[in-house]
KEKE-3310 file (N, C-alpha, C; in steps of 0.2 Angstrom, whole numbers, plus 5000, padded with zeros to 4 digits):
npx = (5075:5068:5055:5040:5038:5026:5014:5003:4987:4982:4967:4963:4974:4965:4956:4959:4962:4952:4943:4940:4951:4954:4950:4957:4969:4968:4966:4980:4989:4988:4988:5003:5008:5007:5017:5027:5019:5011:5000:4992:4984:4968:4966:4962:4957:4950:4936:4935:4945:4962:4970:4968:4967:4958:4957:4950:4943:4938:4921:4928:4936:4951:4958:4968:4984:4995:5012:5023:5035:5042:5042:5031:5014:5003:4991:4975:4959:4952:4938:4922:4913:4901:4901:4913:4913:4904)
npy = (4712:4729:4738:4745:4763:4774:4784:4798:4804:4823:4824:4813:4813:4826:4819:4809:4818:4824:4814:4805:4805:4793:4782:4786:4783:4770:4766:4773:4765:4751:4756:4760:4746:4742:4746:4737:4723:4725:4720:4712:4699:4699:4709:4717:4718:4730:4726:4732:4741:4741:4746:4749:4744:4736:4740:4735:4741:4741:4751:4758:4761:4760:4764:4760:4764:4752:4754:4740:4741:4753:4751:4758:4763:4773:4781:4783:4784:4787:4782:4781:4767:4768:4778:4775:4770:4779)
npz = (5054:5051:5058:5055:5050:5059:5053:5053:5046:5042:5045:5053:5066:5068:5073:5082:5095:5096:5104:5119:5134:5139:5130:5119:5121:5123:5108:5103:5109:5103:5090:5090:5090:5078:5072:5074:5068:5055:5050:5058:5071:5071:5061:5045:5029:5019:5007:4991:4987:4986:4995:5009:5027:5041:5060:5075:5089:5103:5103:5090:5075:5068:5052:5039:5028:5021:5016:5011:5003:5007:5021:5029:5037:5036:5045:5040:5045:5061:5070:5077:5075:5071:5062:5054:5039:5034)
capx = (5070:5066:5047:5035:5034:5020:5012:4994:4984:4979:4961:4963:4977:4963:4951:4960:4961:4945:4942:4940:4957:4957:4950:4962:4976:4969:4968:4988:4994:4986:4993:5012:5009:5007:5024:5029:5018:5005:4994:4991:4979:4960:4966:4955:4958:4945:4934:4935:4950:4967:4976:4966:4966:4957:4960:4945:4947:4932:4916:4932:4940:4955:4960:4975:4987:5003:5016:5030:5043:5046:5039:5027:5010:4998:4982:4969:4954:4949:4932:4917:4911:4893:4903:4920:4912:4901)
capy = (4717:4735:4737:4752:4770:4775:4791:4799:4809:4826:4822:4804:4815:4829:4816:4807:4823:4824:4809:4806:4805:4784:4779:4790:4780:4763:4768:4776:4756:4746:4758:4757:4739:4742:4746:4728:4719:4730:4714:4709:4696:4700:4714:4715:4720:4732:4726:4738:4746:4740:4744:4748:4738:4740:4735:4736:4744:4742:4754:4762:4755:4762:4762:4762:4761:4748:4751:4737:4743:4759:4753:4762:4762:4777:4777:4788:4786:4785:4784:4776:4761:4768:4782:4776:4768:4781)
capz = (5049:5054:5059:5052:5053:5059:5051:5054:5039:5047:5048:5058:5071:5073:5075:5088:5099:5098:5110:5128:5135:5137:5122:5113:5123:5119:5103:5102:5111:5098:5083:5092:5090:5070:5074:5074:5064:5051:5048:5065:5072:5070:5056:5039:5021:5018:5001:4988:4991:4986:5000:5016:5033:5048:5064:5078:5096:5102:5096:5087:5071:5065:5046:5038:5021:5023:5012:5013:5001:5011:5027:5033:5041:5036:5049:5039:5048:5069:5071:5081:5071:5066:5057:5049:5034:5028)
cpx = (5068:5058:5046:5035:5028:5017:5005:4994:4981:4973:4962:4970:4972:4956:4951:4962:4955:4942:4941:4949:4959:4955:4955:4969:4975:4971:4978:4990:4993:4989:5000:5011:5007:5014:5030:5024:5009:5000:4993:4983:4972:4959:4961:4956:4952:4942:4935:4939:4957:4972:4975:4966:4963:4958:4953:4947:4942:4928:4922:4935:4946:4958:4966:4978:4995:5006:5025:5034:5046:5045:5034:5019:5006:4991:4980:4964:4954:4942:4924:4917:4904:4895:4909:4919:4909:4907)
cpy = (4723:4734:4744:4757:4771:4782:4791:4805:4815:4824:4818:4809:4819:4824:4813:4811:4824:4819:4810:4802:4794:4781:4781:4786:4772:4763:4770:4768:4754:4749:4758:4752:4736:4744:4739:4722:4724:4724:4710:4703:4699:4710:4712:4720:4722:4729:4733:4741:4741:4740:4748:4744:4744:4737:4739:4737:4747:4745:4757:4758:4760:4759:4765:4760:4758:4752:4748:4739:4748:4758:4758:4763:4769:4779:4784:4791:4784:4788:4780:4772:4762:4773:4781:4773:4772:4789)
cpz = (5053:5055:5057:5056:5051:5058:5053:5047:5045:5050:5054:5066:5074:5074:5081:5094:5101:5103:5115:5128:5135:5135:5118:5115:5124:5113:5101:5104:5107:5090:5085:5089:5082:5068:5070:5069:5061:5048:5054:5066:5072:5063:5051:5032:5018:5011:4999:4986:4990:4992:5007:5020:5038:5053:5070:5084:5098:5101:5094:5082:5068:5056:5043:5031:5026:5016:5012:5009:5004:5019:5031:5034:5039:5038:5045:5045:5055:5070:5074:5074:5067:5063:5051:5043:5030:5023)
residu = (MET:PRO:GLY:TYR:THR:ILE:THR:PHE:ALA:ARG:SER:ALA:ARG:LYS:GLU:LEU:GLN:SER:LEU:PRO:ILE:ASP:VAL:ALA:GLU:ARG:LEU:LEU:LYS:LYS:ILE:GLU:LEU:LEU:ASN:ILE:ASN:ALA:ARG:PRO:ALA:GLY:SER:LYS:LYS:LEU:SER:GLY:ALA:THR:ASP:LEU:TRP:ARG:ILE:ARG:VAL:GLY:ASP:TYR:ARG:VAL:VAL:TYR:LYS:ILE:ASP:ASP:ASN:ARG:ARG:ILE:VAL:ASP:VAL:THR:VAL:VAL:ARG:HIS:ARG:ARG:ASP:VAL:TYR:ARG)
# end
């Protein structure tokens, strides 16, 4: 079974580029793993949304949508935990 294609919303890409290099590298490693398993251990479905999931990477959160039919993971938000749900 082929893996998922990972796409980034423009805002998520900008947020990722504004982070320190070491933090961005850690986040990208976790995001790349979504290619293999879009729902890894520790991921949670966000309540109140039909298709949003999140993973934790230290103090940061990656919020993404999963389209199982087209095999796409769309990263929508990459932010610090204090700002992500605002």
